[in-house]
CHARMM internal coordinates of N, CA and C (Angstrom, degrees):
IC EDIT
DIST 1 N 1 CA 1.4878
DIST 1 CA 1 C 1.4347
ANGL 1 N 1 CA 1 C 112.86
DIST 1 C 2 N 1.3725
ANGL 1 CA 1 C 2 N 118.24
DIHE 1 N 1 CA 1 C 2 N 130.71
DIST 2 N 2 CA 1.3571
ANGL 1 C 2 N 2 CA 123.21
DIHE 1 CA 1 C 2 N 2 CA 173.68
DIST 2 CA 2 C 1.4785
ANGL 2 N 2 CA 2 C 115.25
DIHE 1 C 2 N 2 CA 2 C -94.78
DIST 2 C 3 N 1.2665
ANGL 2 CA 2 C 3 N 120.92
DIHE 2 N 2 CA 2 C 3 N 108.69
DIST 3 N 3 CA 1.5133
ANGL 2 C 3 N 3 CA 121.28
DIHE 2 CA 2 C 3 N 3 CA -172.56
DIST 3 CA 3 C 1.4690
ANGL 3 N 3 CA 3 C 110.55
DIHE 2 C 3 N 3 CA 3 C -97.29
DIST 3 C 4 N 1.3783
ANGL 3 CA 3 C 4 N 117.42
DIHE 3 N 3 CA 3 C 4 N -37.68
DIST 4 N 4 CA 1.4796
ANGL 3 C 4 N 4 CA 124.02
DIHE 3 CA 3 C 4 N 4 CA -177.52
DIST 4 CA 4 C 1.4985
ANGL 4 N 4 CA 4 C 112.20
DIHE 3 C 4 N 4 CA 4 C -127.18
DIST 4 C 5 N 1.3823
ANGL 4 CA 4 C 5 N 117.27
DIHE 4 N 4 CA 4 C 5 N 66.00
DIST 5 N 5 CA 1.4446
ANGL 4 C 5 N 5 CA 117.07
DIHE 4 CA 4 C 5 N 5 CA -178.22
DIST 5 CA 5 C 1.5384
ANGL 5 N 5 CA 5 C 110.92
DIHE 4 C 5 N 5 CA 5 C -77.18
DIST 5 C 6 N 1.3425
ANGL 5 CA 5 C 6 N 109.80
DIHE 5 N 5 CA 5 C 6 N 167.74
DIST 6 N 6 CA 1.4984
ANGL 5 C 6 N 6 CA 117.02
DIHE 5 CA 5 C 6 N 6 CA 171.74
DIST 6 CA 6 C 1.5113
ANGL 6 N 6 CA 6 C 106.26
DIHE 5 C 6 N 6 CA 6 C -102.96
DIST 6 C 7 N 1.4101
ANGL 6 CA 6 C 7 N 116.78
DIHE 6 N 6 CA 6 C 7 N 148.01
DIST 7 N 7 CA 1.3897
ANGL 6 C 7 N 7 CA 124.04
DIHE 6 CA 6 C 7 N 7 CA 171.96
DIST 7 CA 7 C 1.5275
ANGL 7 N 7 CA 7 C 110.48
DIHE 6 C 7 N 7 CA 7 C -52.34
DIST 7 C 8 N 1.3531
ANGL 7 CA 7 C 8 N 115.42
DIHE 7 N 7 CA 7 C 8 N 130.02
DIST 8 N 8 CA 1.4223
ANGL 7 C 8 N 8 CA 120.52
DIHE 7 CA 7 C 8 N 8 CA 175.37
DIST 8 CA 8 C 1.6015
ANGL 8 N 8 CA 8 C 107.66
DIHE 7 C 8 N 8 CA 8 C 98.72
DIST 8 C 9 N 1.2739
ANGL 8 CA 8 C 9 N 120.45
DIHE 8 N 8 CA 8 C 9 N -4.56
DIST 9 N 9 CA 1.3773
ANGL 8 C 9 N 9 CA 123.06
DIHE 8 CA 8 C 9 N 9 CA 178.90
DIST 9 CA 9 C 1.5016
ANGL 9 N 9 CA 9 C 110.93
DIHE 8 C 9 N 9 CA 9 C -76.51
DIST 9 C 10 N 1.3165
ANGL 9 CA 9 C 10 N 120.13
DIHE 9 N 9 CA 9 C 10 N 143.42
DIST 10 N 10 CA 1.3697
ANGL 9 C 10 N 10 CA 124.49
DIHE 9 CA 9 C 10 N 10 CA 177.67
DIST 10 CA 10 C 1.4885
ANGL 10 N 10 CA 10 C 113.41
DIHE 9 C 10 N 10 CA 10 C -89.16
DIST 10 C 11 N 1.3329
ANGL 10 CA 10 C 11 N 115.52
DIHE 10 N 10 CA 10 C 11 N 142.57
DIST 11 N 11 CA 1.3896
ANGL 10 C 11 N 11 CA 124.19
DIHE 10 CA 10 C 11 N 11 CA -169.99
DIST 11 CA 11 C 1.5333
ANGL 11 N 11 CA 11 C 112.48
DIHE 10 C 11 N 11 CA 11 C -154.75
DIST 11 C 12 N 1.3208
ANGL 11 CA 11 C 12 N 114.35
DIHE 11 N 11 CA 11 C 12 N 151.19
DIST 12 N 12 CA 1.4891
ANGL 11 C 12 N 12 CA 121.15
DIHE 11 CA 11 C 12 N 12 CA 178.86
DIST 12 CA 12 C 1.5371
ANGL 12 N 12 CA 12 C 111.77
DIHE 11 C 12 N 12 CA 12 C -116.44
DIST 12 C 13 N 1.3627
ANGL 12 CA 12 C 13 N 113.72
DIHE 12 N 12 CA 12 C 13 N 128.00
DIST 13 N 13 CA 1.4620
ANGL 12 C 13 N 13 CA 119.25
DIHE 12 CA 12 C 13 N 13 CA 176.16
DIST 13 CA 13 C 1.5280
ANGL 13 N 13 CA 13 C 115.66
DIHE 12 C 13 N 13 CA 13 C -69.53
DIST 13 C 14 N 1.2606
ANGL 13 CA 13 C 14 N 121.72
DIHE 13 N 13 CA 13 C 14 N 123.69
DIST 14 N 14 CA 1.4892
ANGL 13 C 14 N 14 CA 123.30
DIHE 13 CA 13 C 14 N 14 CA -172.58
DIST 14 CA 14 C 1.4434
ANGL 14 N 14 CA 14 C 111.69
DIHE 13 C 14 N 14 CA 14 C -136.57
DIST 14 C 15 N 1.3974
ANGL 14 CA 14 C 15 N 119.87
DIHE 14 N 14 CA 14 C 15 N 119.39
DIST 15 N 15 CA 1.3821
ANGL 14 C 15 N 15 CA 121.78
DIHE 14 CA 14 C 15 N 15 CA 173.42
DIST 15 CA 15 C 1.4863
ANGL 15 N 15 CA 15 C 118.18
DIHE 14 C 15 N 15 CA 15 C -110.68
DIST 15 C 16 N 1.2686
ANGL 15 CA 15 C 16 N 123.52
DIHE 15 N 15 CA 15 C 16 N 166.24
DIST 16 N 16 CA 1.5481
ANGL 15 C 16 N 16 CA 124.49
DIHE 15 CA 15 C 16 N 16 CA -173.90
DIST 16 CA 16 C 1.5139
ANGL 16 N 16 CA 16 C 106.19
DIHE 15 C 16 N 16 CA 16 C -72.76
DIST 16 C 17 N 1.2553
ANGL 16 CA 16 C 17 N 116.12
DIHE 16 N 16 CA 16 C 17 N 165.35
DIST 17 N 17 CA 1.4611
ANGL 16 C 17 N 17 CA 121.15
DIHE 16 CA 16 C 17 N 17 CA -175.06
DIST 17 CA 17 C 1.4694
ANGL 17 N 17 CA 17 C 113.13
DIHE 16 C 17 N 17 CA 17 C -59.50
DIST 17 C 18 N 1.3504
ANGL 17 CA 17 C 18 N 124.56
DIHE 17 N 17 CA 17 C 18 N -32.03
DIST 18 N 18 CA 1.3723
ANGL 17 C 18 N 18 CA 124.87
DIHE 17 CA 17 C 18 N 18 CA -175.08
DIST 18 CA 18 C 1.5579
ANGL 18 N 18 CA 18 C 112.66
DIHE 17 C 18 N 18 CA 18 C -80.01
DIST 18 C 19 N 1.2142
ANGL 18 CA 18 C 19 N 119.77
DIHE 18 N 18 CA 18 C 19 N -12.47
DIST 19 N 19 CA 1.5465
ANGL 18 C 19 N 19 CA 124.73
DIHE 18 CA 18 C 19 N 19 CA 175.12
DIST 19 CA 19 C 1.4076
ANGL 19 N 19 CA 19 C 115.29
DIHE 18 C 19 N 19 CA 19 C -109.84
DIST 19 C 20 N 1.2450
ANGL 19 CA 19 C 20 N 129.07
DIHE 19 N 19 CA 19 C 20 N -13.09
DIST 20 N 20 CA 1.4086
ANGL 19 C 20 N 20 CA 136.52
DIHE 19 CA 19 C 20 N 20 CA -176.72
DIST 20 CA 20 C 1.5896
ANGL 20 N 20 CA 20 C 109.14
DIHE 19 C 20 N 20 CA 20 C -45.03
DIST 20 C 21 N 1.3573
ANGL 20 CA 20 C 21 N 111.35
DIHE 20 N 20 CA 20 C 21 N -57.47
DIST 21 N 21 CA 1.4846
ANGL 20 C 21 N 21 CA 114.73
DIHE 20 CA 20 C 21 N 21 CA -176.54
DIST 21 CA 21 C 1.5250
ANGL 21 N 21 CA 21 C 117.11
DIHE 20 C 21 N 21 CA 21 C -59.92
DIST 21 C 22 N 1.2896
ANGL 21 CA 21 C 22 N 113.15
DIHE 21 N 21 CA 21 C 22 N -20.47
DIST 22 N 22 CA 1.5644
ANGL 21 C 22 N 22 CA 113.89
DIHE 21 CA 21 C 22 N 22 CA -177.77
DIST 22 CA 22 C 1.5017
ANGL 22 N 22 CA 22 C 109.92
DIHE 21 C 22 N 22 CA 22 C -104.68
DIST 22 C 23 N 1.2623
ANGL 22 CA 22 C 23 N 120.97
DIHE 22 N 22 CA 22 C 23 N 0.53
DIST 23 N 23 CA 1.5079
ANGL 22 C 23 N 23 CA 125.59
DIHE 22 CA 22 C 23 N 23 CA -176.40
DIST 23 CA 23 C 1.5423
ANGL 23 N 23 CA 23 C 106.02
DIHE 22 C 23 N 23 CA 23 C -109.14
DIST 23 C 24 N 1.5450
ANGL 23 CA 23 C 24 N 115.95
DIHE 23 N 23 CA 23 C 24 N 106.01
DIST 24 N 24 CA 1.4319
ANGL 23 C 24 N 24 CA 112.13
DIHE 23 CA 23 C 24 N 24 CA -179.51
DIST 24 CA 24 C 1.5404
ANGL 24 N 24 CA 24 C 112.09
DIHE 23 C 24 N 24 CA 24 C -74.20
DIST 24 C 25 N 1.3816
ANGL 24 CA 24 C 25 N 125.87
DIHE 24 N 24 CA 24 C 25 N -9.20
DIST 25 N 25 CA 1.4558
ANGL 24 C 25 N 25 CA 116.75
DIHE 24 CA 24 C 25 N 25 CA 175.40
DIST 25 CA 25 C 1.4884
ANGL 25 N 25 CA 25 C 119.61
DIHE 24 C 25 N 25 CA 25 C -96.23
DIST 25 C 26 N 1.3912
ANGL 25 CA 25 C 26 N 111.11
DIHE 25 N 25 CA 25 C 26 N 7.68
DIST 26 N 26 CA 1.4014
ANGL 25 C 26 N 26 CA 119.32
DIHE 25 CA 25 C 26 N 26 CA 174.70
DIST 26 CA 26 C 1.5469
ANGL 26 N 26 CA 26 C 115.85
DIHE 25 C 26 N 26 CA 26 C -49.35
DIST 26 C 27 N 1.2703
ANGL 26 CA 26 C 27 N 122.85
DIHE 26 N 26 CA 26 C 27 N 118.49
DIST 27 N 27 CA 1.5128
ANGL 26 C 27 N 27 CA 125.38
DIHE 26 CA 26 C 27 N 27 CA 177.03
DIST 27 CA 27 C 1.4435
ANGL 27 N 27 CA 27 C 114.37
DIHE 26 C 27 N 27 CA 27 C 88.46
DIST 27 C 28 N 1.4020
ANGL 27 CA 27 C 28 N 123.20
DIHE 27 N 27 CA 27 C 28 N -2.47
DIST 28 N 28 CA 1.3489
ANGL 27 C 28 N 28 CA 128.77
DIHE 27 CA 27 C 28 N 28 CA -177.22
DIST 28 CA 28 C 1.5460
ANGL 28 N 28 CA 28 C 109.51
DIHE 27 C 28 N 28 CA 28 C -80.18
DIST 28 C 29 N 1.3490
ANGL 28 CA 28 C 29 N 111.23
DIHE 28 N 28 CA 28 C 29 N 146.78
DIST 29 N 29 CA 1.4951
ANGL 28 C 29 N 29 CA 109.42
DIHE 28 CA 28 C 29 N 29 CA 179.19
DIST 29 CA 29 C 1.4949
ANGL 29 N 29 CA 29 C 106.59
DIHE 28 C 29 N 29 CA 29 C -114.05
DIST 29 C 30 N 1.3874
ANGL 29 CA 29 C 30 N 113.09
DIHE 29 N 29 CA 29 C 30 N 141.86
DIST 30 N 30 CA 1.5015
ANGL 29 C 30 N 30 CA 121.06
DIHE 29 CA 29 C 30 N 30 CA -179.07
DIST 30 CA 30 C 1.4657
ANGL 30 N 30 CA 30 C 110.89
DIHE 29 C 30 N 30 CA 30 C -145.06
DIST 30 C 31 N 1.3286
ANGL 30 CA 30 C 31 N 116.81
DIHE 30 N 30 CA 30 C 31 N -171.84
DIST 31 N 31 CA 1.3977
ANGL 30 C 31 N 31 CA 124.77
DIHE 30 CA 30 C 31 N 31 CA 173.02
DIST 31 CA 31 C 1.4661
ANGL 31 N 31 CA 31 C 118.33
DIHE 30 C 31 N 31 CA 31 C -124.36
DIST 31 C 32 N 1.3856
ANGL 31 CA 31 C 32 N 117.97
DIHE 31 N 31 CA 31 C 32 N 141.22
DIST 32 N 32 CA 1.2978
ANGL 31 C 32 N 32 CA 117.86
DIHE 31 CA 31 C 32 N 32 CA -176.64
DIST 32 CA 32 C 1.6400
ANGL 32 N 32 CA 32 C 117.69
DIHE 31 C 32 N 32 CA 32 C -71.25
DIST 32 C 33 N 1.2365
ANGL 32 CA 32 C 33 N 117.74
DIHE 32 N 32 CA 32 C 33 N 130.98
DIST 33 N 33 CA 1.3393
ANGL 32 C 33 N 33 CA 122.93
DIHE 32 CA 32 C 33 N 33 CA -175.55
DIST 33 CA 33 C 1.5561
ANGL 33 N 33 CA 33 C 113.28
DIHE 32 C 33 N 33 CA 33 C -101.11
DIST 33 C 34 N 1.2836
ANGL 33 CA 33 C 34 N 115.32
DIHE 33 N 33 CA 33 C 34 N -50.61
DIST 34 N 34 CA 1.4135
ANGL 33 C 34 N 34 CA 121.06
DIHE 33 CA 33 C 34 N 34 CA -178.18
DIST 34 CA 34 C 1.5927
ANGL 34 N 34 CA 34 C 106.73
DIHE 33 C 34 N 34 CA 34 C -134.36
DIST 34 C 35 N 1.4102
ANGL 34 CA 34 C 35 N 120.33
DIHE 34 N 34 CA 34 C 35 N 143.25
DIST 35 N 35 CA 1.3408
ANGL 34 C 35 N 35 CA 124.33
DIHE 34 CA 34 C 35 N 35 CA -178.54
DIST 35 CA 35 C 1.4853
ANGL 35 N 35 CA 35 C 111.19
DIHE 34 C 35 N 35 CA 35 C -115.71
DIST 35 C 36 N 1.3713
ANGL 35 CA 35 C 36 N 117.90
DIHE 35 N 35 CA 35 C 36 N 132.74
DIST 36 N 36 CA 1.3481
ANGL 35 C 36 N 36 CA 122.65
DIHE 35 CA 35 C 36 N 36 CA 177.96
DIST 36 CA 36 C 1.5593
ANGL 36 N 36 CA 36 C 114.56
DIHE 35 C 36 N 36 CA 36 C -89.51
DIST 36 C 37 N 1.2733
ANGL 36 CA 36 C 37 N 119.60
DIHE 36 N 36 CA 36 C 37 N 124.84
DIST 37 N 37 CA 1.4382
ANGL 36 C 37 N 37 CA 124.66
DIHE 36 CA 36 C 37 N 37 CA -179.06
DIST 37 CA 37 C 1.5694
ANGL 37 N 37 CA 37 C 110.90
DIHE 36 C 37 N 37 CA 37 C -97.70
DIST 37 C 38 N 1.2946
ANGL 37 CA 37 C 38 N 121.18
DIHE 37 N 37 CA 37 C 38 N -17.52
DIST 38 N 38 CA 1.4296
ANGL 37 C 38 N 38 CA 123.59
DIHE 37 CA 37 C 38 N 38 CA -174.72
DIST 38 CA 38 C 1.6010
ANGL 38 N 38 CA 38 C 111.32
DIHE 37 C 38 N 38 CA 38 C -102.21
DIST 38 C 39 N 1.2737
ANGL 38 CA 38 C 39 N 112.81
DIHE 38 N 38 CA 38 C 39 N -155.14
DIST 39 N 39 CA 1.5304
ANGL 38 C 39 N 39 CA 111.29
DIHE 38 CA 38 C 39 N 39 CA 167.33
DIST 39 CA 39 C 1.5637
ANGL 39 N 39 CA 39 C 109.70
DIHE 38 C 39 N 39 CA 39 C -115.20
DIST 39 C 40 N 1.2761
ANGL 39 CA 39 C 40 N 114.25
DIHE 39 N 39 CA 39 C 40 N 147.18
DIST 40 N 40 CA 1.3892
ANGL 39 C 40 N 40 CA 130.82
DIHE 39 CA 39 C 40 N 40 CA -2.84
DIST 40 CA 40 C 1.5011
ANGL 40 N 40 CA 40 C 113.05
DIHE 39 C 40 N 40 CA 40 C -76.62
DIST 40 C 41 N 1.2576
ANGL 40 CA 40 C 41 N 117.28
DIHE 40 N 40 CA 40 C 41 N 159.70
DIST 41 N 41 CA 1.4443
ANGL 40 C 41 N 41 CA 128.72
DIHE 40 CA 40 C 41 N 41 CA -175.43
DIST 41 CA 41 C 1.5098
ANGL 41 N 41 CA 41 C 110.21
DIHE 40 C 41 N 41 CA 41 C -88.55
DIST 41 C 42 N 1.4198
ANGL 41 CA 41 C 42 N 116.44
DIHE 41 N 41 CA 41 C 42 N 63.68
DIST 42 N 42 CA 1.4316
ANGL 41 C 42 N 42 CA 123.09
DIHE 41 CA 41 C 42 N 42 CA 175.19
DIST 42 CA 42 C 1.4230
ANGL 42 N 42 CA 42 C 109.20
DIHE 41 C 42 N 42 CA 42 C -106.18
DIST 42 C 43 N 1.3686
ANGL 42 CA 42 C 43 N 117.90
DIHE 42 N 42 CA 42 C 43 N 118.04
DIST 43 N 43 CA 1.4188
ANGL 42 C 43 N 43 CA 125.45
DIHE 42 CA 42 C 43 N 43 CA 175.85
DIST 43 CA 43 C 1.4774
ANGL 43 N 43 CA 43 C 108.34
DIHE 42 C 43 N 43 CA 43 C -87.02
DIST 43 C 44 N 1.3729
ANGL 43 CA 43 C 44 N 118.16
DIHE 43 N 43 CA 43 C 44 N 151.87
DIST 44 N 44 CA 1.4674
ANGL 43 C 44 N 44 CA 120.91
DIHE 43 CA 43 C 44 N 44 CA 171.83
DIST 44 CA 44 C 1.5795
ANGL 44 N 44 CA 44 C 110.64
DIHE 43 C 44 N 44 CA 44 C -94.59
DIST 44 C 45 N 1.2055
ANGL 44 CA 44 C 45 N 113.89
DIHE 44 N 44 CA 44 C 45 N 126.90
DIST 45 N 45 CA 1.4824
ANGL 44 C 45 N 45 CA 116.77
DIHE 44 CA 44 C 45 N 45 CA -174.34
DIST 45 CA 45 C 1.5331
ANGL 45 N 45 CA 45 C 108.15
DIHE 44 C 45 N 45 CA 45 C -127.83
DIST 45 C 46 N 1.3616
ANGL 45 CA 45 C 46 N 117.58
DIHE 45 N 45 CA 45 C 46 N 131.23
DIST 46 N 46 CA 1.3652
ANGL 45 C 46 N 46 CA 124.41
DIHE 45 CA 45 C 46 N 46 CA -178.32
DIST 46 CA 46 C 1.4876
ANGL 46 N 46 CA 46 C 107.98
DIHE 45 C 46 N 46 CA 46 C -93.84
DIST 46 C 47 N 1.3505
ANGL 46 CA 46 C 47 N 113.96
DIHE 46 N 46 CA 46 C 47 N 121.19
DIST 47 N 47 CA 1.4692
ANGL 46 C 47 N 47 CA 125.55
DIHE 46 CA 46 C 47 N 47 CA 177.88
DIST 47 CA 47 C 1.5186
ANGL 47 N 47 CA 47 C 113.02
DIHE 46 C 47 N 47 CA 47 C -127.97
DIST 47 C 48 N 1.3055
ANGL 47 CA 47 C 48 N 121.10
DIHE 47 N 47 CA 47 C 48 N 121.22
DIST 48 N 48 CA 1.4619
ANGL 47 C 48 N 48 CA 126.79
DIHE 47 CA 47 C 48 N 48 CA -176.16
DIST 48 CA 48 C 1.5281
ANGL 48 N 48 CA 48 C 110.47
DIHE 47 C 48 N 48 CA 48 C 48.94
DIST 48 C 49 N 1.2773
ANGL 48 CA 48 C 49 N 121.25
DIHE 48 N 48 CA 48 C 49 N 45.16
DIST 49 N 49 CA 1.4385
ANGL 48 C 49 N 49 CA 125.35
DIHE 48 CA 48 C 49 N 49 CA 176.80
DIST 49 CA 49 C 1.5267
ANGL 49 N 49 CA 49 C 118.37
DIHE 48 C 49 N 49 CA 49 C 78.90
DIST 49 C 50 N 1.2716
ANGL 49 CA 49 C 50 N 118.95
DIHE 49 N 49 CA 49 C 50 N 0.42
DIST 50 N 50 CA 1.4957
ANGL 49 C 50 N 50 CA 128.85
DIHE 49 CA 49 C 50 N 50 CA 178.24
DIST 50 CA 50 C 1.5355
ANGL 50 N 50 CA 50 C 111.20
DIHE 49 C 50 N 50 CA 50 C -107.40
DIST 50 C 51 N 1.2466
ANGL 50 CA 50 C 51 N 119.69
DIHE 50 N 50 CA 50 C 51 N 147.82
DIST 51 N 51 CA 1.4590
ANGL 50 C 51 N 51 CA 122.92
DIHE 50 CA 50 C 51 N 51 CA 176.20
DIST 51 CA 51 C 1.5335
ANGL 51 N 51 CA 51 C 109.86
DIHE 50 C 51 N 51 CA 51 C -104.80
DIST 51 C 52 N 1.3301
ANGL 51 CA 51 C 52 N 118.65
DIHE 51 N 51 CA 51 C 52 N 132.95
DIST 52 N 52 CA 1.4535
ANGL 51 C 52 N 52 CA 127.00
DIHE 51 CA 51 C 52 N 52 CA 178.97
DIST 52 CA 52 C 1.4544
ANGL 52 N 52 CA 52 C 109.94
DIHE 51 C 52 N 52 CA 52 C -131.87
DIST 52 C 53 N 1.4920
ANGL 52 CA 52 C 53 N 110.62
DIHE 52 N 52 CA 52 C 53 N 138.73
DIST 53 N 53 CA 1.4473
ANGL 52 C 53 N 53 CA 110.35
DIHE 52 CA 52 C 53 N 53 CA 170.04
DIST 53 CA 53 C 1.6069
ANGL 53 N 53 CA 53 C 111.23
DIHE 52 C 53 N 53 CA 53 C -89.58
DIST 53 C 54 N 1.2871
ANGL 53 CA 53 C 54 N 112.07
DIHE 53 N 53 CA 53 C 54 N 130.43
DIST 54 N 54 CA 1.4017
ANGL 53 C 54 N 54 CA 118.59
DIHE 53 CA 53 C 54 N 54 CA -169.08
DIST 54 CA 54 C 1.6332
ANGL 54 N 54 CA 54 C 105.49
DIHE 53 C 54 N 54 CA 54 C -128.42
DIST 54 C 55 N 1.3972
ANGL 54 CA 54 C 55 N 117.80
DIHE 54 N 54 CA 54 C 55 N 125.52
DIST 55 N 55 CA 1.4321
ANGL 54 C 55 N 55 CA 118.34
DIHE 54 CA 54 C 55 N 55 CA 176.43
DIST 55 CA 55 C 1.5766
ANGL 55 N 55 CA 55 C 110.62
DIHE 54 C 55 N 55 CA 55 C -56.92
DIST 55 C 56 N 1.3940
ANGL 55 CA 55 C 56 N 111.24
DIHE 55 N 55 CA 55 C 56 N 144.14
DIST 56 N 56 CA 1.4502
ANGL 55 C 56 N 56 CA 113.98
DIHE 55 CA 55 C 56 N 56 CA -176.66
DIST 56 CA 56 C 1.5971
ANGL 56 N 56 CA 56 C 114.84
DIHE 55 C 56 N 56 CA 56 C -62.01
DIST 56 C 57 N 1.2973
ANGL 56 CA 56 C 57 N 118.51
DIHE 56 N 56 CA 56 C 57 N -20.65
DIST 57 N 57 CA 1.4626
ANGL 56 C 57 N 57 CA 124.15
DIHE 56 CA 56 C 57 N 57 CA -177.30
DIST 57 CA 57 C 1.5818
ANGL 57 N 57 CA 57 C 107.45
DIHE 56 C 57 N 57 CA 57 C -74.74
DIST 57 C 58 N 1.3385
ANGL 57 CA 57 C 58 N 116.99
DIHE 57 N 57 CA 57 C 58 N -15.77
DIST 58 N 58 CA 1.4419
ANGL 57 C 58 N 58 CA 116.97
DIHE 57 CA 57 C 58 N 58 CA -177.49
DIST 58 CA 58 C 1.4370
ANGL 58 N 58 CA 58 C 110.60
DIHE 57 C 58 N 58 CA 58 C -106.20
DIST 58 C 59 N 1.3352
ANGL 58 CA 58 C 59 N 120.19
DIHE 58 N 58 CA 58 C 59 N 18.16
DIST 59 N 59 CA 1.5158
ANGL 58 C 59 N 59 CA 123.30
DIHE 58 CA 58 C 59 N 59 CA 172.35
DIST 59 CA 59 C 1.4881
ANGL 59 N 59 CA 59 C 110.42
DIHE 58 C 59 N 59 CA 59 C -106.97
DIST 59 C 60 N 1.3918
ANGL 59 CA 59 C 60 N 113.39
DIHE 59 N 59 CA 59 C 60 N 134.10
DIST 60 N 60 CA 1.4720
ANGL 59 C 60 N 60 CA 119.66
DIHE 59 CA 59 C 60 N 60 CA 169.29
DIST 60 CA 60 C 1.5033
ANGL 60 N 60 CA 60 C 104.82
DIHE 59 C 60 N 60 CA 60 C -118.82
DIST 60 C 61 N 1.4733
ANGL 60 CA 60 C 61 N 110.21
DIHE 60 N 60 CA 60 C 61 N 141.74
DIST 61 N 61 CA 1.4630
ANGL 60 C 61 N 61 CA 115.08
DIHE 60 CA 60 C 61 N 61 CA 176.70
DIST 61 CA 61 C 1.4691
ANGL 61 N 61 CA 61 C 111.65
DIHE 60 C 61 N 61 CA 61 C -78.02
DIST 61 C 62 N 1.2891
ANGL 61 CA 61 C 62 N 117.04
DIHE 61 N 61 CA 61 C 62 N 143.39
DIST 62 N 62 CA 1.3858
ANGL 61 C 62 N 62 CA 129.12
DIHE 61 CA 61 C 62 N 62 CA -178.40
DIST 62 CA 62 C 1.5999
ANGL 62 N 62 CA 62 C 110.90
DIHE 61 C 62 N 62 CA 62 C -129.48
DIST 62 C 63 N 1.3621
ANGL 62 CA 62 C 63 N 117.71
DIHE 62 N 62 CA 62 C 63 N 143.55
DIST 63 N 63 CA 1.5110
ANGL 62 C 63 N 63 CA 112.62
DIHE 62 CA 62 C 63 N 63 CA -175.92
DIST 63 CA 63 C 1.5715
ANGL 63 N 63 CA 63 C 111.33
DIHE 62 C 63 N 63 CA 63 C -83.23
DIST 63 C 64 N 1.3637
ANGL 63 CA 63 C 64 N 121.33
DIHE 63 N 63 CA 63 C 64 N -27.26
DIST 64 N 64 CA 1.3433
ANGL 63 C 64 N 64 CA 126.97
DIHE 63 CA 63 C 64 N 64 CA -176.80
DIST 64 CA 64 C 1.5578
ANGL 64 N 64 CA 64 C 113.32
DIHE 63 C 64 N 64 CA 64 C -84.34
DIST 64 C 65 N 1.3609
ANGL 64 CA 64 C 65 N 120.73
DIHE 64 N 64 CA 64 C 65 N 120.12
DIST 65 N 65 CA 1.3970
ANGL 64 C 65 N 65 CA 119.35
DIHE 64 CA 64 C 65 N 65 CA -178.12
DIST 65 CA 65 C 1.5275
ANGL 65 N 65 CA 65 C 112.02
DIHE 64 C 65 N 65 CA 65 C -79.42
DIST 65 C 66 N 1.2424
ANGL 65 CA 65 C 66 N 121.54
DIHE 65 N 65 CA 65 C 66 N 153.86
DIST 66 N 66 CA 1.5124
ANGL 65 C 66 N 66 CA 119.44
DIHE 65 CA 65 C 66 N 66 CA 176.08
DIST 66 CA 66 C 1.5890
ANGL 66 N 66 CA 66 C 113.59
DIHE 65 C 66 N 66 CA 66 C -71.84
DIST 66 C 67 N 1.2353
ANGL 66 CA 66 C 67 N 117.88
DIHE 66 N 66 CA 66 C 67 N 158.14
DIST 67 N 67 CA 1.4803
ANGL 66 C 67 N 67 CA 124.08
DIHE 66 CA 66 C 67 N 67 CA -178.65
DIST 67 CA 67 C 1.4571
ANGL 67 N 67 CA 67 C 109.86
DIHE 66 C 67 N 67 CA 67 C -92.03
END
COOR INIT
IC SEED 1 N 1 CA 1 C
IC BUILD
C-alpha cells in the first residue's frame, strides 16, 4: 500500500478479490500526479493519459514507471 507517495511515483491499482470484476482499473500501472494530505486520502493517478482519483489503500508501489 502506498499511503504517502511522491508525485511522479509509479504505482499499480489493486482491489480485493470481491471487487476486481467490477473495477476496470484493477491491475493497471500509472503514475501519481497529485497527492492528498487531508481526508479523504484519494490520490490522483494518471493511467493511459486519463486522471483518476484512487483511494490510497488501493495503490501498490511498483519499481517500473509507465511509459
